[in-house]
C-alpha positions in Angstrom: 144.7 111.3 -59.9 143.0 113.5 -57.3 139.9 113.6 -59.5 139.9 109.8 -59.6 140.3 109.7 -55.8 137.3 112.0 -55.4 135.2 109.7 -57.7 136.3 106.7 -55.7 135.4 108.4 -52.4 131.9 109.2 -53.6 131.4 105.7 -54.9 132.6 104.3 -51.6 130.1 106.5 -49.7 127.1 106.0 -51.9 127.7 102.3 -52.7 126.3 103.0 -56.1 127.9 104.1 -59.4 124.7 105.9 -60.6 124.3 107.9 -57.4 128.0 108.8 -57.4 127.7 110.0 -61.0 124.7 112.2 -60.0 126.6 113.8 -57.1 129.7 114.4 -59.2 127.7 115.7 -62.3 129.4 113.2 -64.6 128.1 110.2 -66.5 128.0 106.7 -65.0 130.4 105.3 -67.7 132.9 108.0 -66.7 132.6 106.9 -63.1 133.2 103.2 -64.1 136.2 104.2 -66.3 137.8 106.2 -63.5 137.4 103.4 -61.0 138.9 100.8 -63.5 141.8 103.2 -64.1 142.4 103.5 -60.4 142.3 99.7 -59.9 144.7 99.3 -62.8 147.1 101.9 -61.3 147.0 100.2 -57.9 146.8 96.7 -59.2 144.0 95.7 -56.9 140.2 95.4 -56.8 138.4 98.1 -54.9 134.7 97.1 -55.2 132.7 93.9 -55.6 129.1 93.9 -56.8 126.3 92.7 -54.4 123.2 92.3 -56.6 122.2 94.5 -59.5 122.9 97.9 -58.0 124.7 97.8 -54.7 128.5 97.5 -54.5 130.7 96.7 -51.6 134.3 97.8 -51.0 137.0 95.3 -50.7 139.6 95.3 -47.9 141.9 97.3 -50.3 139.0 99.6 -51.0 138.4 100.4 -47.4 142.1 101.0 -46.8 142.3 103.3 -49.8 139.2 105.2 -48.6 140.9 106.2 -45.3 144.0 107.3 -47.1 142.1 109.1 -49.8 140.2 111.2 -47.2 143.6 112.5 -45.9 145.0 113.1 -49.3 141.9 115.0 -50.5 141.8 117.1 -47.4 145.5 118.0 -47.8 145.0 118.7 -51.5 142.1 121.0 -50.7 144.2 122.9 -48.1 147.0 123.2 -50.6 144.8 124.7 -53.3 143.3 127.1 -50.8 146.7 128.2 -49.6 147.9 128.8 -53.2 144.8 130.7 -54.2 145.1 133.1 -51.2 148.8 133.7 -51.6 148.5 136.9 -53.6 146.3 138.5 -50.9 148.4 137.3 -48.0 151.6 138.6 -49.7 150.3 142.1 -49.6 152.2 144.4 -47.2 150.1 145.2 -44.1 149.9 148.9 -43.4 148.2 149.9 -40.1 146.8 153.4 -39.9 145.0 155.0 -37.0 143.2 158.3 -37.0 141.8 160.5 -34.2 138.1 161.3 -34.5 138.6 164.7 -36.0 141.3 163.7 -38.5 139.0 160.7 -39.4 136.3 163.2 -40.4 138.5 165.9 -42.0 141.6 164.1 -43.5 141.1 160.4 -43.7 138.5 160.2 -46.5 140.6 162.1 -48.9 143.8 160.2 -47.9 142.2 156.8 -48.3 140.8 157.8 -51.7 144.3 158.6 -52.8 145.6 155.3 -51.4 142.8 153.1 -52.9 144.6 152.6 -56.3 147.5 150.8 -54.6 145.3 148.6 -52.3 146.3 145.6 -54.4 149.8 145.9 -53.0 148.9 146.9 -49.4 146.6 145.4 -46.8 145.3 148.6 -45.2 144.0 148.3 -41.7 142.4 151.6 -40.5 141.2 152.2 -36.9 139.9 155.2 -34.9 141.2 156.2 -31.4 142.0 159.3 -29.4 145.4 161.0 -29.9 147.0 159.6 -26.7 146.0 156.0 -27.5 147.4 156.3 -31.0 150.7 157.5 -29.7 150.8 154.7 -27.2 150.1 152.1 -29.9 152.8 153.7 -32.1 155.4 153.3 -29.4 154.4 149.7 -29.0 154.8 149.2 -32.7 151.1 148.2 -33.1 150.6 151.0 -35.7 152.7 152.2 -38.6 151.1 155.6 -39.0 149.0 157.9 -36.9 146.9 160.9 -37.7 146.3 163.1 -34.7 145.6 166.7 -33.8 147.2 166.9 -30.4 150.8 168.2 -30.2 152.3 165.2 -28.7 155.7 163.7 -29.2 158.0 161.0 -27.8 161.3 159.3 -28.5 161.4 157.0 -31.6 158.3 158.6 -33.1 158.6 161.4 -35.7 155.9 164.1 -36.0 155.1 165.9 -39.2 152.7 168.9 -39.1 150.3 169.4 -41.9 147.0 171.2 -42.6 145.1 173.1 -40.0 141.9 172.9 -38.0 139.9 175.6 -36.3 137.9 174.8 -33.2 134.7 176.7 -32.5 132.2 177.1 -29.7 129.1 175.4 -31.0 125.5 174.6 -30.0 123.0 176.1 -27.6 125.1 178.7 -25.7 122.4 179.0 -23.0 122.3 175.2 -22.3 123.7 174.0 -19.0 124.8 170.8 -20.7 128.3 170.5 -22.1 129.2 167.7 -24.5 132.9 166.9 -24.0 135.2 164.3 -25.3 137.0 161.8 -23.2 140.3 162.5 -21.4 143.4 162.3 -23.6 141.5 163.2 -26.8 142.8 166.2 -28.7 139.6 168.1 -28.5 139.4 167.5 -24.7 142.7 169.2 -24.3 141.4 172.4 -25.8 138.0 172.0 -24.1 139.6 171.9 -20.7 141.7 175.0 -21.6 138.6 176.9 -22.8 136.6 176.1 -19.7 139.5 177.1 -17.4 140.1 180.3 -19.3 136.5 181.3 -19.0 136.1 180.1 -15.4 133.3 177.7 -16.5 132.3 174.8 -14.4 129.6 172.9 -16.3 126.5 172.3 -14.3 125.9 169.3 -16.5 128.4 167.4 -18.6 128.2 164.4 -20.9 131.5 162.6 -21.9 131.2 161.2 -25.4 133.9 159.3 -27.2 132.9 160.5 -30.7 133.0 163.8 -32.4 130.2 162.7 -34.8 127.8 161.8 -32.0 128.5 165.3 -30.4 127.9 166.9 -33.8 124.6 165.0 -34.2 123.4 166.1 -30.8 124.3 169.7 -31.5 122.4 169.5 -34.7 119.4 168.4 -32.7 119.7 171.4 -30.4 121.2 169.4 -27.5 123.9 171.0 -25.4 127.0 173.0 -26.3 130.6 172.0 -27.1 134.1 172.9 -28.3 134.4 171.1 -31.6 136.0 171.3 -35.1 134.3 173.7 -37.4 134.6 171.0 -40.1 132.4 168.6 -38.2 129.4 170.7 -37.2 126.5 171.2 -39.7 125.6 174.7 -41.0 122.4 174.8 -38.9 124.3 174.7 -35.6 125.2 178.2 -34.1 128.9 178.7 -33.8 131.3 181.3 -32.3 134.8 181.7 -33.5 137.6 181.3 -30.9 141.1 182.9 -30.6 144.2 181.8 -32.4 145.0 179.6 -29.5 142.3 177.2 -30.8 143.7 177.0 -34.3 145.5 173.7 -34.3 147.5 171.7 -36.8 147.2 168.1 -37.7 150.1 165.7 -37.3 151.3 162.6 -39.0 153.1 160.2 -36.6 155.6 157.8 -38.1 158.1 155.3 -36.8 161.7 156.5 -36.5 162.7 153.1 -37.8 160.1 152.7 -40.5 160.0 149.2 -42.1 161.7 149.5 -45.5 158.7 147.8 -47.1 156.5 150.7 -45.9 158.9 153.5 -47.0 157.1 153.9 -50.4 153.7 154.2 -48.7 155.1 156.6 -46.1 156.4 158.9 -48.9 153.0 158.8 -50.6 151.1 159.5 -47.4 153.5 162.4 -46.6 153.1 163.9 -50.0 149.3 163.6 -50.0 149.0 165.2 -46.5 151.4 168.1 -47.3 149.0 169.1 -50.1 146.5 169.9 -47.3 148.8 172.5 -45.8 
């Protein structure tokens, strides 16, 4: 019936059976047959001929046209809703990673999660460690990957893997490239500068490890940064054990039961990095 209504609507708008057939990619006899079937079903006349080609809608035809528009729009919306149901039924899983874990851990983890992406709608974002913790406490995230030893009530922390920070870049440069406050690397950078009584003559605050790494590779400035991020051409100096840090997985104390299987898989995947 909806196919007949679409044919009727096209005939009404073109005022011509042949033009309607062209737009619908069907034959003119098919158009005529569908209109006759619709008139028989409704027991009314929908069109009258005015000359050889042009047709005019009757009062019933005009009334049906307005109703048909609504019905066809509702039918289109219904089909769209049904067709997108499998995707919308996927369980949303919100993961945030700090800049270092995004470079070192996230690619491998997402590769392992990719095979089950038909069951989960993964939403991945980047932020500094403190912001991730805040969003976790606000239940805006399900899982967080950080490298700063932070903890709070209702958030569980699991240590995994390890990262070593290095002093990298042009050691004679007066310019220090440092991360923004509350980032994991900034925590260690401040500790290094204080321990060595360094007050940078010049400093550039950059919210991205990758941008800092790119600048170091171009011979610009010096920085405290993960050894996994810098390229081999950048001079580096090892630091003490105080700058060996662990990565952490943050999870909700009251994990949604629907996310429990993915939490188990994430935990198992990350523990292999230990």
